[in-house]
C-alpha positions as CSV (number, residue, x, y, z in Angstrom):
1,X,-20.5,68.1,61.6
2,X,-21.3,64.5,62.5
3,X,-19.6,61.3,61.3
4,X,-16.2,60.5,59.9
5,X,-15.0,63.1,57.4
6,X,-13.4,62.4,54.0
7,X,-11.7,64.7,51.6
8,X,-13.3,63.9,48.3
9,X,-11.9,65.0,44.9
10,X,-14.3,63.3,42.6
11,X,-17.7,61.6,42.3
12,X,-15.8,58.2,42.5
13,X,-14.5,59.3,45.9
14,X,-17.9,60.4,47.1
15,X,-19.6,57.2,45.9
16,X,-17.1,55.1,47.8
17,X,-17.7,57.0,51.0
18,X,-21.5,56.8,50.6
19,X,-21.4,53.1,49.7
20,X,-19.5,52.3,52.9
21,X,-21.7,54.6,54.9
22,X,-24.8,53.0,53.6
23,X,-23.5,49.5,54.4
24,X,-22.4,50.6,57.9
25,X,-25.4,52.9,58.8
26,X,-23.0,55.8,59.3
27,X,-23.5,59.5,58.9
28,X,-20.5,61.0,57.0
29,X,-18.9,64.3,56.1
30,X,-17.7,65.0,52.5
31,X,-15.1,67.7,52.7
32,X,-13.6,69.4,49.6
33,X,-9.9,69.7,49.2
34,X,-8.2,72.8,50.7
35,X,-9.2,75.9,48.9
36,X,-11.3,73.9,46.4
37,X,-13.7,76.7,45.7
38,X,-10.9,78.5,43.9
39,X,-9.9,75.6,41.5
40,X,-13.1,73.5,41.3
41,X,-15.7,76.1,42.1
42,X,-18.7,76.1,44.5
43,X,-21.2,75.0,41.8
44,X,-19.1,72.0,40.9
45,X,-18.9,70.9,44.5
46,X,-22.6,71.5,45.0
47,X,-23.3,69.4,41.9
48,X,-21.0,66.7,43.1
49,X,-22.8,66.5,46.5
50,X,-26.3,66.6,44.8
51,X,-25.3,63.7,42.6
52,X,-24.0,61.6,45.5
53,X,-27.1,62.4,47.7
54,X,-29.4,61.4,44.8
55,X,-27.7,58.0,44.5
56,X,-27.6,57.4,48.2
57,X,-30.7,59.1,49.6
58,X,-30.7,57.1,52.9
59,X,-27.2,58.2,53.9
60,X,-26.9,61.2,56.2
61,X,-24.4,63.3,54.3
62,X,-22.9,66.6,55.5
63,X,-20.9,68.5,52.9
64,X,-18.3,71.2,53.6
65,X,-16.6,73.4,51.0
66,X,-13.3,75.0,51.8
67,X,-13.3,78.5,50.4
68,X,-9.9,79.4,51.7
69,X,-9.7,83.2,51.8
70,X,-12.2,83.8,48.9
71,X,-15.2,85.6,50.3
72,X,-16.8,85.8,46.9
73,X,-16.6,82.0,46.5
74,X,-18.3,81.6,49.9
75,X,-21.2,83.8,48.8
76,X,-21.5,81.8,45.6
77,X,-21.4,78.6,47.6
78,X,-24.3,79.8,49.8
79,X,-26.2,80.7,46.7
80,X,-25.6,77.2,45.4
81,X,-27.2,75.7,48.5
82,X,-24.1,74.6,50.4
83,X,-24.7,75.0,54.1
84,X,-21.2,74.3,55.6
85,X,-18.2,76.3,54.5
86,X,-14.7,76.9,55.7
87,X,-13.4,80.4,55.3
88,X,-9.9,81.4,56.5
89,X,-9.8,84.9,55.2
90,X,-10.0,88.4,56.7
91,X,-11.7,88.2,60.1
92,X,-14.0,91.2,59.3
93,X,-15.1,89.4,56.1
94,X,-15.6,86.2,58.1
95,X,-17.9,88.0,60.5
96,X,-20.0,89.4,57.7
97,X,-20.1,86.1,55.9
98,X,-21.1,84.3,59.1
99,X,-24.1,86.7,59.5
100,X,-25.2,86.1,56.0
101,X,-24.7,82.3,56.4
102,X,-26.6,82.2,59.7
103,X,-29.6,84.1,58.0
104,X,-29.7,81.2,55.5
105,X,-29.4,78.4,58.0
106,X,-25.7,77.8,57.1
107,X,-22.5,78.0,59.0
108,X,-18.9,79.1,58.3
109,X,-15.9,77.7,60.2
110,X,-12.4,79.0,60.3
111,X,-10.7,75.6,60.3
112,X,-11.1,72.2,58.6
113,X,-12.4,69.2,60.6
114,X,-10.2,66.1,60.9
115,X,-10.5,64.2,57.6
116,X,-9.1,61.3,55.7
117,X,-7.9,62.4,52.2
118,X,-8.8,60.0,49.5
119,X,-6.4,61.5,46.9
120,X,-4.2,58.8,45.4
121,X,-6.0,55.9,47.2
122,X,-6.4,52.9,44.9
123,X,-8.9,50.7,46.7
124,X,-11.3,53.4,47.9
125,X,-14.0,51.2,49.5
126,X,-11.4,49.3,51.5
127,X,-9.6,52.4,52.7
128,X,-12.9,54.1,53.7
129,X,-14.0,50.9,55.6
130,X,-10.7,50.6,57.3
131,X,-10.7,54.3,58.3
132,X,-14.2,54.0,59.7
133,X,-13.4,50.8,61.5
134,X,-10.4,52.3,63.2
135,X,-12.2,55.3,64.7
136,X,-13.1,55.3,68.4
137,X,-16.9,55.5,68.9
138,X,-16.8,59.1,69.9
139,X,-14.9,60.2,66.8
140,X,-17.4,58.4,64.6
141,X,-20.2,60.6,65.8
142,X,-18.5,63.9,65.9
143,X,-15.4,65.1,64.1
144,X,-14.4,68.6,65.0
145,X,-10.7,68.8,65.3
146,X,-8.1,70.2,62.8
147,X,-7.5,68.4,59.6
148,X,-5.5,65.2,59.6
149,X,-4.7,64.0,56.1
150,X,-3.0,60.7,56.4
151,X,-3.6,58.3,53.4
152,X,-1.2,55.8,55.1
153,X,-3.5,55.3,58.0
154,X,-6.0,53.4,55.9
155,X,-4.3,51.2,53.3
């Protein structure tokens, strides 16, 4: 997944990320909250991403839904068109899901990428700009380490 990653909890969050990305010419990753498939649902997340992509068609957006240990949610997410999933459940189920995902051009990972959580952030655009501006150049192009949720790092 390329670009800085943000944990988005709403369309307002996603719009802020996409506005800043459009202004800066950045590719970005929209990551659901941990286990979001269980409380928000795969179709809700797919709809959120579709709405954002429609408003900002020139921004390269990668979306990743965290399905936690819910294999059924991962299958629904694939059916809803999501192509990047996080699944932390049974390894045998993960292997089967990975095969199904690969056949559809999707991928399943067993851990979350590093991401900035937008929950409880008041000035979203400023926080997103600050976060993007504070990343080393290499991190801006590829974010593949474990989750770092630190709202304090971007006031």
